C-alpha positions as CSV (number, residue, x, y, z in Angstrom):
1,X,-19.1,23.0,-24.3
2,X,-19.6,21.8,-20.8
3,X,-22.1,18.9,-20.6
4,X,-22.2,18.4,-16.8
5,X,-21.1,20.7,-14.1
6,X,-20.2,19.8,-10.5
7,X,-22.0,22.1,-8.0
8,X,-20.2,25.3,-7.0
9,X,-20.0,24.8,-3.3
10,X,-20.4,28.0,-1.4
11,X,-19.5,26.9,2.1
12,X,-16.9,24.1,1.6
13,X,-14.3,24.0,-1.2
14,X,-14.3,21.1,-3.5
15,X,-10.8,20.2,-2.5
16,X,-11.9,19.8,1.1
17,X,-14.9,17.7,0.1
18,X,-12.7,15.5,-2.1
19,X,-10.3,15.0,0.8
20,X,-13.2,14.2,3.2
21,X,-14.5,11.6,0.8
22,X,-11.1,10.0,0.5
23,X,-10.5,9.9,4.2
24,X,-14.0,8.7,5.1
25,X,-13.3,5.7,2.8
26,X,-9.8,5.1,4.4
27,X,-11.0,5.5,8.0
28,X,-13.8,3.1,7.4
29,X,-11.3,0.6,6.0
30,X,-8.7,0.8,8.8
31,X,-10.8,1.6,11.9
32,X,-13.6,-0.1,13.8
33,X,-16.2,2.6,13.6
34,X,-18.3,0.6,11.1
35,X,-20.1,-2.1,13.2
36,X,-22.7,-3.2,10.7
37,X,-22.7,-6.5,8.8
38,X,-20.1,-7.4,6.2
39,X,-22.5,-6.6,3.5
40,X,-23.1,-3.1,4.8
41,X,-19.3,-2.6,5.2
42,X,-18.6,-3.7,1.6
43,X,-21.5,-1.6,0.3
44,X,-20.2,1.5,2.1
45,X,-16.7,1.0,0.6
46,X,-18.1,0.4,-2.9
47,X,-20.3,3.5,-2.5
48,X,-17.4,5.7,-1.6
49,X,-15.3,4.5,-4.6
50,X,-18.4,4.8,-6.9
51,X,-18.8,8.5,-5.9
52,X,-15.1,9.0,-6.8
53,X,-15.6,7.3,-10.2
54,X,-18.8,9.3,-10.9
55,X,-16.8,12.6,-10.3
56,X,-14.1,11.4,-12.7
57,X,-16.9,10.5,-15.2
58,X,-18.3,14.0,-14.9
59,X,-14.9,15.5,-15.5
60,X,-14.5,13.2,-18.5
61,X,-17.8,14.4,-19.9
62,X,-16.4,18.0,-19.5
63,X,-13.4,17.1,-21.6
64,X,-10.9,16.4,-18.9
65,X,-9.2,13.0,-19.7
66,X,-8.8,10.3,-17.1
67,X,-5.1,9.5,-16.8
68,X,-3.8,6.1,-15.9
69,X,-0.1,5.8,-14.9
70,X,2.5,3.1,-14.3
71,X,1.5,2.5,-10.7
72,X,-2.1,1.9,-11.8
73,X,-1.1,-0.6,-14.5
74,X,1.3,-2.5,-12.3
75,X,-1.3,-2.6,-9.4
76,X,-4.0,-4.1,-11.6
77,X,-1.4,-6.5,-13.2
78,X,-0.3,-7.6,-9.7
79,X,-4.0,-8.5,-8.8
80,X,-4.4,-10.3,-12.2
81,X,-1.4,-12.5,-11.6
82,X,-3.0,-13.6,-8.4
83,X,-6.5,-14.0,-9.8
84,X,-6.3,-15.6,-13.2
85,X,-6.6,-19.1,-11.8
86,X,-9.8,-18.0,-9.8
87,X,-11.2,-16.5,-13.0
88,X,-10.7,-19.8,-14.9
89,X,-12.2,-21.8,-12.0
90,X,-14.9,-19.1,-11.5
91,X,-14.1,-19.2,-7.8
92,X,-16.2,-16.4,-6.4
93,X,-14.2,-16.1,-3.1
94,X,-11.0,-15.2,-5.1
95,X,-12.9,-12.9,-7.4
96,X,-14.5,-11.1,-4.4
97,X,-11.1,-10.6,-2.8
98,X,-9.7,-9.2,-6.1
99,X,-12.5,-6.7,-6.2
100,X,-11.7,-5.6,-2.6
101,X,-8.0,-5.3,-3.5
102,X,-9.0,-3.2,-6.6
103,X,-11.0,-0.5,-4.7
104,X,-7.9,1.3,-3.3
105,X,-6.4,1.4,-6.9
106,X,-9.6,3.2,-8.1
107,X,-9.2,5.6,-5.1
108,X,-5.6,6.1,-6.3
109,X,-6.8,7.0,-9.8
110,X,-9.2,9.5,-8.4
111,X,-6.6,11.2,-6.2
112,X,-4.1,11.4,-9.1
113,X,-6.7,12.8,-11.5
114,X,-8.6,15.4,-9.4
115,X,-5.4,17.3,-8.7
116,X,-3.6,16.6,-11.9
117,X,-4.1,20.0,-13.5
118,X,-3.8,22.1,-10.4
119,X,-0.5,23.8,-9.6
120,X,-0.7,22.6,-6.0
121,X,-1.9,19.8,-3.7
122,X,-4.6,20.7,-1.3
123,X,-3.3,20.7,2.3
124,X,-6.7,19.3,3.4
125,X,-5.5,15.8,2.3
126,X,-2.8,16.1,5.0
127,X,-4.7,18.1,7.6
128,X,-7.3,15.4,8.1
129,X,-5.0,12.6,9.2
130,X,-3.0,15.2,11.3
131,X,-6.2,16.2,13.2
132,X,-7.4,12.7,13.6
133,X,-3.9,11.7,14.7
134,X,-4.1,14.2,17.6
135,X,-7.6,13.0,18.6
136,X,-6.7,9.2,18.5
137,X,-3.4,9.9,20.2
138,X,-5.2,11.6,23.1
139,X,-7.5,8.6,23.3
140,X,-4.6,6.2,23.6
141,X,-2.6,8.3,26.1
142,X,-5.6,8.8,28.5
143,X,-6.5,5.1,28.5
144,X,-2.9,4.1,29.0
145,X,-2.2,6.3,32.0
146,X,-5.7,5.6,33.5
147,X,-4.9,1.9,33.7
148,X,-1.3,2.4,34.6
149,X,-2.3,4.5,37.6
150,X,-5.1,2.1,38.5
151,X,-8.2,4.3,37.6
152,X,-11.3,2.4,36.7
153,X,-12.8,3.1,33.3
154,X,-16.1,1.5,32.3
155,X,-15.8,-0.9,29.3
156,X,-18.0,-2.9,27.0
157,X,-17.6,-5.5,24.3
158,X,-18.8,-5.3,20.8
159,X,-18.7,-7.8,17.9
160,X,-17.2,-6.4,14.7
161,X,-18.5,-8.4,11.7
162,X,-15.8,-7.3,9.2
163,X,-13.1,-8.6,11.6
164,X,-15.2,-11.6,12.8
165,X,-14.0,-10.7,16.3
166,X,-15.3,-9.2,19.6
167,X,-13.4,-6.1,20.8
168,X,-13.3,-4.4,24.1
169,X,-14.0,-0.6,24.0
170,X,-14.0,1.9,26.8
171,X,-16.6,4.6,27.7
172,X,-16.4,8.3,26.9
173,X,-15.2,7.6,23.3
174,X,-11.8,6.5,24.5
175,X,-11.6,3.5,22.1
176,X,-9.6,0.5,23.2
177,X,-6.3,-0.9,24.5
178,X,-4.8,-4.3,25.0
179,X,-3.3,-5.3,28.3
180,X,0.2,-6.7,27.9
181,X,2.3,-7.4,30.9
182,X,3.3,-5.0,33.7
183,X,6.3,-3.1,34.9
184,X,7.2,-2.1,38.4
185,X,3.9,-3.3,39.6
186,X,1.8,-1.2,37.2
187,X,-0.3,-2.7,34.4
188,X,0.8,-2.0,30.8
189,X,-1.7,-1.5,28.0
190,X,-1.1,-1.1,24.4
191,X,-2.8,2.0,22.9
192,X,-5.2,1.0,20.1
193,X,-7.8,3.8,19.9
194,X,-10.4,2.7,17.3
195,X,-8.0,0.6,15.2
196,X,-8.0,-3.1,14.7
197,X,-4.8,-3.6,16.7
198,X,-2.0,-1.5,18.2
199,X,0.3,-2.3,15.3
200,X,-2.2,-0.9,12.8
201,X,-2.6,2.2,15.0
202,X,1.2,2.7,15.1
203,X,1.3,2.4,11.3
204,X,-1.3,5.1,10.9
205,X,0.4,7.4,13.5
206,X,3.5,7.4,11.2
207,X,1.5,9.8,9.0
208,X,0.8,12.6,11.5
209,X,4.1,11.9,13.3
210,X,6.2,12.7,10.2
211,X,3.9,15.5,9.0
212,X,3.9,17.4,12.4
213,X,7.7,17.2,12.5
214,X,7.9,18.4,8.9
215,X,5.6,21.4,9.6
216,X,7.6,22.3,12.6
217,X,10.9,22.2,10.7
218,X,9.4,24.3,7.9
219,X,7.5,26.9,9.9
220,X,9.2,26.6,13.4
221,X,5.8,27.0,15.2
222,X,5.7,25.6,18.7
223,X,2.2,24.3,18.2
224,X,3.4,21.8,15.6
225,X,6.1,20.6,18.0
226,X,3.6,20.1,20.8
227,X,1.4,18.1,18.5
228,X,4.4,16.1,17.4
229,X,5.2,15.3,21.0
230,X,1.6,14.1,21.7
231,X,1.6,11.8,18.6
232,X,5.1,10.5,19.4
233,X,4.0,9.6,23.0
234,X,1.0,7.7,21.7
235,X,3.1,6.0,19.1
236,X,5.5,4.8,21.9
237,X,2.5,3.7,24.0
238,X,1.3,1.3,21.2
239,X,4.2,-0.9,22.4
240,X,4.4,-2.0,18.8
241,X,7.7,-3.5,17.9
242,X,6.7,-3.5,14.2
243,X,6.0,0.2,14.6
244,X,9.4,0.9,16.2
245,X,11.1,-1.1,13.4
246,X,9.3,0.9,10.7
247,X,10.4,4.2,12.3
248,X,14.0,3.0,12.6
249,X,13.9,1.7,9.0
250,X,12.4,4.9,7.6
251,X,15.0,7.1,9.4
252,X,17.8,4.9,8.0
253,X,16.5,5.1,4.5
254,X,15.8,8.8,4.7
255,X,19.4,9.5,6.0
256,X,20.8,7.3,3.2
257,X,18.8,9.3,0.6
258,X,20.2,12.6,1.9
259,X,23.9,11.3,1.9
260,X,25.9,12.5,-1.1
261,X,23.2,14.6,-2.6
262,X,24.3,16.6,-5.7
263,X,24.2,20.4,-5.7
264,X,22.4,20.2,-9.0
265,X,18.7,20.3,-8.2
266,X,17.9,18.3,-11.3
267,X,19.9,15.4,-10.0
268,X,17.9,15.5,-6.8
269,X,14.6,15.3,-8.7
270,X,15.3,11.8,-10.0
271,X,17.1,8.6,-9.1
272,X,20.7,8.6,-10.3
273,X,23.1,5.6,-10.9
274,X,24.8,6.6,-7.7
275,X,21.5,6.3,-5.8
276,X,20.9,2.9,-7.2
277,X,24.4,1.7,-6.2
278,X,23.9,3.3,-2.8
279,X,20.6,1.6,-2.1
280,X,21.9,-1.9,-3.1
281,X,23.7,-1.9,0.3
282,X,21.0,-0.1,2.2
283,X,18.9,-3.2,3.1
284,X,22.0,-4.7,4.8
285,X,22.4,-1.6,7.0
286,X,18.7,-1.5,7.7
287,X,18.7,-5.1,8.8
288,X,21.7,-4.4,11.1
289,X,19.8,-1.4,12.6
290,X,16.7,-3.6,13.1
291,X,18.8,-6.4,14.6
292,X,20.3,-3.9,17.1
293,X,16.9,-2.7,18.1
294,X,15.5,-6.2,18.6
295,X,18.4,-7.3,20.6
296,X,18.1,-4.2,22.8
297,X,14.5,-5.1,23.5
298,X,15.5,-8.7,24.2
299,X,18.1,-7.4,26.8
300,X,15.4,-5.2,28.4
301,X,13.1,-8.3,28.7
302,X,15.8,-9.9,30.9
303,X,15.7,-6.9,33.2
304,X,11.9,-6.5,33.2
305,X,10.5,-10.1,32.7
306,X,6.9,-9.0,33.5
307,X,6.9,-6.6,30.5
308,X,5.8,-9.3,28.1
309,X,5.7,-7.0,25.1
310,X,9.5,-7.0,25.1
311,X,9.8,-10.7,24.5
312,X,6.5,-12.4,23.3
313,X,6.9,-13.4,19.7
314,X,10.4,-11.8,19.6
315,X,12.6,-14.0,21.8
316,X,12.8,-17.7,21.1
317,X,11.9,-19.5,24.3
318,X,14.5,-22.3,23.6
319,X,17.5,-20.2,22.7
320,X,16.7,-16.9,24.4
321,X,17.7,-15.0,21.2
322,X,15.7,-12.4,19.3
323,X,14.2,-13.2,15.9
324,X,13.7,-10.7,13.1
325,X,11.1,-12.9,11.4
326,X,8.3,-14.3,13.5
327,X,7.4,-17.9,12.5
328,X,3.7,-17.0,13.0
329,X,3.9,-14.5,10.1
330,X,6.9,-15.8,8.1
331,X,6.6,-19.5,7.8
332,X,9.3,-19.9,5.3
333,X,9.7,-23.7,6.0
334,X,6.1,-24.1,4.7
335,X,6.0,-21.4,2.0
336,X,9.2,-22.1,0.1
337,X,8.4,-25.8,-0.7
338,X,4.9,-24.8,-1.6
339,X,6.2,-22.0,-3.9
340,X,8.5,-24.5,-5.6
341,X,5.7,-27.0,-5.9
342,X,3.4,-24.6,-7.8
343,X,5.5,-21.7,-9.2
344,X,2.6,-20.3,-11.2
345,X,0.8,-19.5,-7.9
346,X,-2.2,-20.6,-5.9
347,X,-4.7,-17.8,-6.6
348,X,-6.3,-15.4,-4.1
349,X,-9.0,-18.0,-3.1
350,X,-6.2,-19.9,-1.3
351,X,-4.8,-16.9,0.5
352,X,-7.1,-17.0,3.7
353,X,-5.6,-18.9,6.6
354,X,-8.5,-21.3,7.4
355,X,-6.4,-23.6,9.7
356,X,-8.3,-26.7,8.5
357,X,-5.5,-27.7,6.0
358,X,-8.0,-29.0,3.4
359,X,-6.9,-26.5,0.8
360,X,-3.9,-26.4,-1.4
361,X,-2.4,-23.6,0.6
362,X,-3.1,-22.9,4.2
363,X,-0.8,-20.5,6.2
364,X,-0.6,-17.0,7.4
365,X,0.0,-14.7,4.4
366,X,-0.5,-11.3,6.2
367,X,2.9,-10.2,4.9
368,X,2.8,-8.6,1.4
369,X,6.2,-10.1,0.8
370,X,4.7,-13.6,0.9
371,X,1.1,-12.8,-0.3
372,X,1.9,-12.0,-3.9
373,X,4.5,-14.7,-4.7
374,X,2.3,-17.4,-3.1
375,X,-0.9,-16.2,-4.8
376,X,0.6,-15.2,-8.1
377,X,3.7,-17.4,-8.3
378,X,6.8,-16.2,-10.2
379,X,4.7,-13.7,-12.3
380,X,3.3,-12.2,-9.1
381,X,6.8,-12.0,-7.6
382,X,8.2,-10.2,-10.7
383,X,5.3,-7.7,-10.8
384,X,5.6,-7.1,-7.1
385,X,9.3,-6.3,-7.3
386,X,8.7,-4.0,-10.4
387,X,6.0,-2.1,-8.6
388,X,8.2,-1.5,-5.5
389,X,11.1,-0.4,-7.6
390,X,9.0,2.1,-9.6
391,X,7.4,3.4,-6.4
392,X,10.8,3.9,-4.6
393,X,13.2,5.0,-7.3
394,X,10.8,7.0,-9.5
395,X,8.6,8.6,-6.9
396,X,9.9,8.2,-3.3
397,X,13.7,8.9,-3.7
398,X,13.2,12.3,-5.3
399,X,11.0,13.5,-2.4
400,X,13.4,12.1,0.1
401,X,16.2,14.1,-1.6
402,X,14.2,17.3,-1.7
403,X,15.0,20.3,0.4
404,X,11.3,20.7,1.4
405,X,10.7,19.0,4.8
406,X,7.0,18.3,3.8
407,X,8.2,16.3,0.8
408,X,10.7,14.5,3.0
409,X,7.9,13.6,5.4
410,X,5.8,12.1,2.6
411,X,8.8,9.9,1.5
412,X,9.5,8.8,5.1
413,X,5.8,7.8,5.6
414,X,6.0,5.8,2.3
415,X,9.1,3.9,3.5
416,X,7.6,3.3,6.9
417,X,4.3,1.9,5.5
418,X,6.2,-0.2,2.9
419,X,8.3,-1.7,5.7
420,X,5.1,-2.2,7.8
421,X,3.5,-4.2,5.0
422,X,6.3,-6.7,5.4
423,X,4.4,-7.6,8.6
424,X,0.8,-6.8,7.8
425,X,-0.3,-5.4,4.4
426,X,-0.5,-5.8,0.7
427,X,1.3,-2.7,-0.7
428,X,-2.1,-1.9,-2.2
429,X,-3.8,-0.7,1.0
430,X,-5.8,2.5,0.7
431,X,-3.8,4.5,3.2
432,X,-0.5,3.4,1.6
433,X,-1.8,4.2,-2.0
434,X,-2.9,7.7,-0.8
435,X,0.7,8.4,0.2
436,X,1.9,7.0,-3.1
437,X,-0.6,9.3,-4.9
438,X,0.8,12.4,-3.1
439,X,4.3,11.3,-4.0
440,X,3.3,11.0,-7.7
441,X,1.7,14.4,-7.6
442,X,4.8,16.0,-6.0
443,X,6.7,15.3,-9.2
444,X,4.8,18.2,-10.8
445,X,3.5,20.4,-8.0
446,X,3.9,21.5,-4.3
447,X,1.7,21.2,-1.2
448,X,0.0,24.5,-0.4
């Protein structure tokens, strides 16, 4: 007997409403639309996730079980390895950070469960980022060429509490951009739209970029190709080297996954021993591809010295050589001795880079690769590696090997965002876990 029933929406389908709820939460998290206080920002995120959990509770009351999978368990375990010290010390800053990191996991649980028993995945979960990708891309393109050609566009500044930073925005809803050098006497600006920074914008654009190309390959409609071109141009205009690297890395991994596929469809639906051996050498090839890309940019910086985006943070001023790892993000000289000094971890309370050097740990941990080992020590490192291996070999590799271009696109986005988290991210970010949730669902169903 049904105890509680969700309303039977007449105008908008539940699938669309669920997708809107998910993406409202994600956009609030990754964009600068929310300009209220930190408290309002946190309350809004908690409210979105609470609505998701209430929906799951209603389903539970109607006899539909709430399922928890391996990604969920490993995600919470990863947070626990980085938080247990803060729990013992009752350090509220670490506990608050643990709660914020946990919210996307609850969103992941919601996504996996609401479409678990359906035979398909609602296209609305993909159409929303595709539509917003076109809108935000046009913002970036218009602003870039307006400044490149010398047209004046009225601007204003606004303080964003959740970033503790003042941003410049442009009139007519064009968002923002960041000036960065010049070329042939024309000013260059990095497309940013309403995102925190161009690199974050480029990371998001990987989603519509891959999806539009996949839809074009699958249906051969010119409209998808035009939209792909618009998003690709905006992606290029972010002038994000991290973005370019993620794209190159994703293409390399995707090509590797397709090589030597078996004619047996069952072999392509799982990771085989051959796949595991193949991907043991893949990081080496990916690093070579990235090295070639960076050195190419370094060479261009010699030809166009005013185009600072080609060299700043990339080329060592003393040696003139390109660096894969920026010292501002990957301070291994500091992190490795600190890791050896306390192999059980420092806790999330020590993660923020306060720059006053009064805490046990004080460095930039924006990279997921450094965040979890430094916060959780050896246990955090082991859980992190386990989580990535499960995500890639159990869920990502099968969709990369699929004959369906849409499934391939989801796998490529996962790889790109996983690589991007090596620069900025946690591997538990809401947009990243959404892609993981879609990959998990694709083991049992298709996108329709």
